[in-house]
ChimeraX commands (.cxc) that place a marker at each C-alpha (Angstrom):
marker #1 position 35.47,16.04,-23.34 radius 0.5
marker #1 position 31.47,16.16,-23.25 radius 0.5
marker #1 position 29.83,16.43,-20.29 radius 0.5
marker #1 position 26.28,14.68,-19.85 radius 0.5
marker #1 position 24.27,14.91,-16.66 radius 0.5
marker #1 position 21.51,12.11,-15.94 radius 0.5
marker #1 position 19.65,10.18,-13.43 radius 0.5
marker #1 position 20.01,6.89,-12.46 radius 0.5
marker #1 position 16.26,5.46,-11.27 radius 0.5
marker #1 position 17.52,2.78,-8.67 radius 0.5
marker #1 position 15.32,0.11,-7.25 radius 0.5
marker #1 position 13.19,0.78,-3.77 radius 0.5
marker #1 position 16.11,0.49,-1.63 radius 0.5
marker #1 position 19.06,0.02,-3.82 radius 0.5
marker #1 position 20.17,3.59,-4.35 radius 0.5
marker #1 position 22.51,4.00,-1.67 radius 0.5
marker #1 position 24.43,0.74,-3.79 radius 0.5
marker #1 position 23.72,2.03,-7.18 radius 0.5
marker #1 position 25.34,5.06,-6.25 radius 0.5
marker #1 position 28.94,3.57,-5.10 radius 0.5
marker #1 position 29.11,1.37,-8.16 radius 0.5
marker #1 position 28.15,4.53,-10.17 radius 0.5
marker #1 position 30.43,7.13,-8.36 radius 0.5
marker #1 position 33.28,4.29,-8.64 radius 0.5
marker #1 position 33.25,4.51,-12.54 radius 0.5
marker #1 position 36.56,7.17,-13.41 radius 0.5
marker #1 position 34.32,9.10,-15.73 radius 0.5
marker #1 position 31.29,9.44,-13.53 radius 0.5
marker #1 position 30.45,11.98,-10.13 radius 0.5
marker #1 position 27.83,11.64,-8.42 radius 0.5
marker #1 position 25.94,14.24,-6.75 radius 0.5
marker #1 position 23.86,12.58,-3.80 radius 0.5
marker #1 position 20.07,10.34,-3.74 radius 0.5
marker #1 position 17.12,12.53,-5.04 radius 0.5
marker #1 position 13.43,11.66,-3.61 radius 0.5
marker #1 position 14.83,8.09,-2.15 radius 0.5
marker #1 position 15.50,6.15,-5.85 radius 0.5
marker #1 position 17.36,8.66,-7.99 radius 0.5
marker #1 position 21.21,8.79,-8.33 radius 0.5
marker #1 position 22.09,12.32,-9.67 radius 0.5
marker #1 position 25.31,11.84,-12.09 radius 0.5
marker #1 position 27.18,13.36,-14.18 radius 0.5
marker #1 position 29.94,11.84,-16.95 radius 0.5
marker #1 position 32.57,13.67,-18.77 radius 0.5
marker #1 position 33.92,11.47,-21.44 radius 0.5
marker #1 position 34.50,12.06,-25.37 radius 0.5
marker #1 position 31.05,11.82,-27.03 radius 0.5
marker #1 position 31.76,8.97,-28.73 radius 0.5
marker #1 position 31.45,7.69,-25.77 radius 0.5
marker #1 position 28.69,8.77,-23.91 radius 0.5
marker #1 position 25.80,5.98,-24.82 radius 0.5
marker #1 position 28.43,3.61,-24.43 radius 0.5
marker #1 position 28.74,4.83,-20.47 radius 0.5
marker #1 position 24.73,5.29,-19.98 radius 0.5
marker #1 position 24.67,1.52,-20.95 radius 0.5
marker #1 position 27.71,0.45,-18.51 radius 0.5
marker #1 position 25.25,2.48,-16.00 radius 0.5
marker #1 position 22.08,1.00,-17.10 radius 0.5
marker #1 position 23.26,-2.85,-17.10 radius 0.5
marker #1 position 24.44,-2.53,-13.53 radius 0.5
marker #1 position 22.53,-4.68,-10.79 radius 0.5
marker #1 position 19.18,-2.72,-9.72 radius 0.5
marker #1 position 19.07,0.22,-12.24 radius 0.5
marker #1 position 15.89,0.83,-13.33 radius 0.5
marker #1 position 16.27,3.47,-15.76 radius 0.5
marker #1 position 18.29,5.93,-16.90 radius 0.5
marker #1 position 17.29,9.90,-17.39 radius 0.5
marker #1 position 19.48,11.92,-19.31 radius 0.5
marker #1 position 19.10,15.78,-18.08 radius 0.5
marker #1 position 21.29,17.19,-19.95 radius 0.5
marker #1 position 24.24,17.14,-22.84 radius 0.5
marker #1 position 26.72,19.72,-23.92 radius 0.5
marker #1 position 29.61,19.31,-26.64 radius 0.5
marker #1 position 30.61,22.74,-26.49 radius 0.5
marker #1 position 34.45,21.87,-24.28 radius 0.5
marker #1 position 34.63,19.58,-28.57 radius 0.5
marker #1 position 33.50,21.51,-30.52 radius 0.5
marker #1 position 36.06,24.74,-29.29 radius 0.5
marker #1 position 39.31,21.72,-29.14 radius 0.5
marker #1 position 38.14,22.00,-32.72 radius 0.5
marker #1 position 38.64,25.57,-33.81 radius 0.5
marker link #1:1,2 radius 0.2
marker link #1:2,3 radius 0.2
marker link #1:3,4 radius 0.2
marker link #1:4,5 radius 0.2
marker link #1:5,6 radius 0.2
marker link #1:6,7 radius 0.2
marker link #1:7,8 radius 0.2
marker link #1:8,9 radius 0.2
marker link #1:9,10 radius 0.2
marker link #1:10,11 radius 0.2
marker link #1:11,12 radius 0.2
marker link #1:12,13 radius 0.2
marker link #1:13,14 radius 0.2
marker link #1:14,15 radius 0.2
marker link #1:15,16 radius 0.2
marker link #1:16,17 radius 0.2
marker link #1:17,18 radius 0.2
marker link #1:18,19 radius 0.2
marker link #1:19,20 radius 0.2
marker link #1:20,21 radius 0.2
marker link #1:21,22 radius 0.2
marker link #1:22,23 radius 0.2
marker link #1:23,24 radius 0.2
marker link #1:24,25 radius 0.2
marker link #1:25,26 radius 0.2
marker link #1:26,27 radius 0.2
marker link #1:27,28 radius 0.2
marker link #1:28,29 radius 0.2
marker link #1:29,30 radius 0.2
marker link #1:30,31 radius 0.2
marker link #1:31,32 radius 0.2
marker link #1:32,33 radius 0.2
marker link #1:33,34 radius 0.2
marker link #1:34,35 radius 0.2
marker link #1:35,36 radius 0.2
marker link #1:36,37 radius 0.2
marker link #1:37,38 radius 0.2
marker link #1:38,39 radius 0.2
marker link #1:39,40 radius 0.2
marker link #1:40,41 radius 0.2
marker link #1:41,42 radius 0.2
marker link #1:42,43 radius 0.2
marker link #1:43,44 radius 0.2
marker link #1:44,45 radius 0.2
marker link #1:45,46 radius 0.2
marker link #1:46,47 radius 0.2
marker link #1:47,48 radius 0.2
marker link #1:48,49 radius 0.2
marker link #1:49,50 radius 0.2
marker link #1:50,51 radius 0.2
marker link #1:51,52 radius 0.2
marker link #1:52,53 radius 0.2
marker link #1:53,54 radius 0.2
marker link #1:54,55 radius 0.2
marker link #1:55,56 radius 0.2
marker link #1:56,57 radius 0.2
marker link #1:57,58 radius 0.2
marker link #1:58,59 radius 0.2
marker link #1:59,60 radius 0.2
marker link #1:60,61 radius 0.2
marker link #1:61,62 radius 0.2
marker link #1:62,63 radius 0.2
marker link #1:63,64 radius 0.2
marker link #1:64,65 radius 0.2
marker link #1:65,66 radius 0.2
marker link #1:66,67 radius 0.2
marker link #1:67,68 radius 0.2
marker link #1:68,69 radius 0.2
marker link #1:69,70 radius 0.2
marker link #1:70,71 radius 0.2
marker link #1:71,72 radius 0.2
marker link #1:72,73 radius 0.2
marker link #1:73,74 radius 0.2
marker link #1:74,75 radius 0.2
marker link #1:75,76 radius 0.2
marker link #1:76,77 radius 0.2
marker link #1:77,78 radius 0.2
marker link #1:78,79 radius 0.2
marker link #1:79,80 radius 0.2
marker link #1:80,81 radius 0.2
view
């Protein structure tokens, strides 16, 4: 599995609802709201699925943008050995 940390920029006043939608996705874990509008999130999935997951989050109502902060594929690389 790959692990991607990212911020979801929600529309002003919509962060609580956006966090609920993101956390309902099975691949996602959220860690609260930062500076009123940014949801801290982590996705765990195969690396080939990450772009699609980010696209699904970005397509949610009241999402302005998604900012990837980290991505690791170390676990996938270790499982190939």
